[in-house]
N, C-alpha and C positions, 0 to 999 in steps of 0.2 A: 544400443547398437541395432540398427535395422538389418535384417537379412533378407535376401531375395532368393527365390527358388525358381528353377526352370523345370517345367514338366514336359517330357517328350511324349507326344501323342503319336502313336503309330497308326497311320491311315491305311486301311485295308481296302482291297478291291473285292467287290462282290458281284457274282453273276447268279441271278435268280433262276436262270434257265436250267441250271444243273439240278434244280429242286422241283420245278413246276412244269417243265416242258419235256415232251418226248416226241419222237418221230416213229411212225409205224409204216414199214415198207410193204410192198406188194406181196411178199411171201409171209407176212406176219411178224417179221423181225422187228424188235423194238430197240431204238437207239436213244440214248440220253440227248437232250439238247434239241434245238430247233432244226439242225441240219447235220446229217452224218458227215458231210464234207467239211465241217468246221472243226473236226477233231479226229483223232486217230483211234478212238476207243471202239471196241467191238460191240455187237448187240448185247443188251442186258437180258434178253429173253425173247420168247415168241408167243404171241397171243393165239396162235393156232393150237397150242398145246397147254397153255396156262392162262389163267385169268389176268386181265390187265392189272388188277390190284396186286396179285402175287408178283408179277414181273416188276412193277413200279417200286415195290417195297423190298426187293431182294438185296443180297449182299453185293452183287455186281453193280447195281446202281449206286449203292453206298460207297463203293470203292471210287467210282468216278467223282462223286460229290466230295470225297475227302480231299481231292486235289484243289478244291476251292478253299476249304478250311485251312489247309497247310500253305496256301498261297503259291503253290508251284504251278498251277494250271498245266499240269504235266501233259495232258492229252490234247490241249487246245492248240489250234494252228493259227499262228500269227498271219500267215498268208491266206487264210480261209475265213476265219470268224470275224464278222463285222463288229460284234459286241466287244471283243477283246480290246479294241482300240478306244472304246468309249465307256468302259466300266465305271460306275459311280464309286466314289471313295466313301467308306463308312468307318466309324470308330469301333463298332462291334459287329461281328458276324451273327446274324439272327435268322437262320434259314427258316422258311415257312414249314409248318407241320401239316402235311397233306397225306391223305389216303389214296388219292388219285390225282393225276396231273390236271392242272387247270389250263394247259395249252397243249393242243394236239396238232402236230403237222402230219397230215395223212398223205402218203405217197402210195396209193393203193391200185390205181387203174391207169394203165398206159393208153387207153383208148383216146384217140384224138382225130379230128378231121383234117389236120395238116400233117405234113411230114418234113418239118424244118430240119435241115441237115445238121444243125448243131445238136439236135436231140435224137435223131434216128435216121436210118437210111431206107426205110420203107414205111408204108402206111400201116398203122395199127388201129383197126376200128372194126368192131363187131356189134351187131344189133342184139346179140345175146348178152345177158349180164355176166360180168366177170364174177364167177362163183366165190372166189376167195375174198374179193373186195366186198361183195354183198354180205358174206358171212361176218366179216369184221365190222362192217357198218351196223348190222343188226345186233351184234354183240355189244357195241358201244351204246346202243339204245338201252339195253338191259343194264349195263354197267352204271350208267349215269341217271337212271330213271328217278332216283331219290336223292341225287347229289344237290347240295344246297349252296354251291358257289358257282359263279359264272365261269364258263369254260369256253375258251377261244379255240375254234376248230378250223384249221386251214385245209381246204379241199380244192384241188388236189394238185400237187406240184409236179406230177409226172405225166398228167394227161389233161383232159378238159372235162369239167363237171357237166357241161351242157351237151356233151357227146356220150358220156358214160351211162349206159343203161342201169348199172348198179347204183350210181348216184341218183339218177332220176327216180328210180324206184324208192330210194331212201328218202328223198326230199318230198315225195308225195305221200309218205306215211303220216298218219295223224297222231302218232305217239312219240314224235321227236322230243327228247328231253328239253324242258323249258330253259335249262341252264346253258344250252348250246348257243353260242354266238358265232356265226359262220363268216369266214373270210374265203370267198370263192375266187379261184384262179381260173382264168380263161384266156384264150387267144382272141376272144371278142367277136368272132365271126357268126356265132349263133345266139348272141344276146337278144336281138330283136325277135327271134323265133322262139325264145324261151321265156317271154314275159309272163305268161300265166304261172309258170313254176316259180319265177322270181317273186311275183306278187304273193303267192301262197306262203312263202317263207320270209317275206320282206321284214317282218318285225324281229326276226332272228338273224338278219344279215348285219354283221358289223361293218364289212367292207367287201368290195369287189375289186380284184386286181386284174387288170388287162395287160397282157404281154404284147408289146408292139415292135420294139427293136428297130424302129425306123421313123423318119419324119416326113417321108414322101412316098408316093405310090410306087415309083420304080425300085427304090431300095427295099420297100416292104415285099414286093413281088419276088425280089432276089433272095431275101433273107427268110421270109416266111411262106410266101406263095398264096396267101389268102387275098381277101378283098379289103384293101385299106379303107375305102370310103364306108364300107359296112361297119367296120370296127369303130370308126369315128362316130357314126350314127349311133352305135351301141353305147358309146360313152355319153352321148347327149341323152339317150333314152334313160339310162341309169339315173342321171341327175333329175330328169323330168319326173320320174316316178317316186323320187324321194329317197333313194339309197343314200344313207348318211355319209358314207366315205367311199369315194372312188379313187383308186390308185392305179399307177401304171408301172411297168418294169421294162428295162432296156438292157439287153445283154450286149456289152461292148465287144466288138470284134473288128478286125481290120476293115472290112467292107462297109461298116457303118460308123466308124469312130469319129468321122467328120460331122456326124449329125447329133452329137451329144448336146450341143447348144440349141440347134433348131428343134430337137425333140423337147427340150426343156420349155421353150417358148410355146410350142404347140400344146403342151399339157397345160400351161397357164391359160392359154386361150380357151381350153375346154374345162376350165375350173377344176382340174384334177387336184385332189387333196394331198397326195404324196407321190413322189417319183422315186423309184428304186433303180439304181444302176448296178449291174453286176458285170463281172468279166467272164467271157466264154471260158469254159473249163473243158479239159480233154475228156472225151468219151471213148469207150472201147469200140464203138461203131465207126469212129473216124479213121480215115487213112492218114498216113504221115504227111502226104502231099497237102491234103485239105487243112490239116492242123498248121503246117508251116506257113501256109498262105493266110490263114485267118486269125491266128493267135496274136496277142498284142504285147507279149512280154519282150520278145526279141525278134522284131520283124522290120526289115528295111522298108516295107510298104507303109509303115505307120509313121505319121507325123507326130513325134513325141512332144514337140513344143506345143502344138495345138492340143493334143490329148491331155497332157498334164495341166495346162492352163485351164482347159474347159472343165476338167474334173474339180480343180480347186475352186473354180467359180461357182459351180452348182452346189458344191459341198457347203458353201456359206449359207445356203438357204436351209432353214430348219425343216422345211417340208421335202427335203431330198435326203436320201440315204445312199451310201456307197458300201458295197460288200467289202469284206476284209481283203480280198484279193486286189481290189482297186486301191484300197488304202495302202496296202503293201507296195503296189506298183508306184504310187506317188512317192512313198518313202524311199524306195530303192533308186528313184531317179533324181533325188535331191541334188546330187552332185553331177 
């Protein structure tokens, strides 16, 4: 008699960012994961008072990680985290053993030459270095001087690295750890004026992300207020000098949502390697009137047929990413 057996294999979801990635905010607070907006967890410590090693290896961080092990993802936000929608399935959970994070999202310096109303309601720009940002950047040099793994460093998602004196002082140093691979975030208006600095660190640049949020001059002037043609020239220059990966980001809001597809094709024209679409999020500086007019969740000024179809179209391209909020928006509009 032959007997057959069935084996039930439980497929698990795994997120490595709970184990290898942290965000450092402008006051020194350290959050687990790539973005504090993707979860509801509190800071796990502060690098102004403790070493990054001590913060990264403390019990508060372990508590966050335990929600990946027990598969509850208790603190993760479905309407915020992009990764939660696309987590790989595994047979076994084998978290990496690290003494320091191998991915750093730095949100240290608000200095920027633009005052986009989705980010702020006044200009924040000083020629003097931000002392807290400078201290943290210098501390990171000491922390990682002997580290033997590649470290992805995102600089800086709350300001512009080509404006920040703290960052410029940092990038001109000769003792930047060789393990650092930088992803530079910028609005693009100062790329052509910063070529010497870019060339100096070019071998350690993983990518440059340029925030555009528009596909034409008029919308760009309304949304960002900078020089659209200078930004496009910056994209071309980055390619010409051999930056290996040039990416763009587009924050979807009511006034630009009809340009999702034109922006996609513009980026293809400029040989952009990756396009990231995000949904505008509410900020404490915003008035209720501004938010009601520009948000895209429940707004009579938004063409949802176009918006959802456009998002679904660009999502099919593996060189395009949608934030969790947009994934959630598509899912909520299914019916």
